[in-house]
N, C-alpha and C positions, 0 to 999 in steps of 0.2 A: 291390614291383611290384603287390601286390594291393590293390585299393581296396574297402573294406567299410564299410557303415554299419549295424552291428547284424546281426541274423540275416538279414534280407531281403537286404542287400548281399552277405553271404557266399553265400547260395544263388544269387543272380544271378551272382556271380563264378564259382562252380563250373559253372553252366550254360554260361557263356561259355567257360570253359576247355575243357569237353567238346566244345563246338561247334568251337572252334579246333583241337583235336586231330583231329577228324573232317575238318575242312577241310585240315589239313596232310597227312593221309593221302591225301585225294583229289588234292591238288596233287602229291604224291609219285608217285602212280600215273600221272597224266597227263604228267609230265615225263620 
């Protein structure tokens, strides 16, 4: 499921995963 292109891709993916988790928490709170 993870799309990486070297180190940059990996870091970008980690950032997106973190943001997604924060978003999921927010959605959980509002629902």
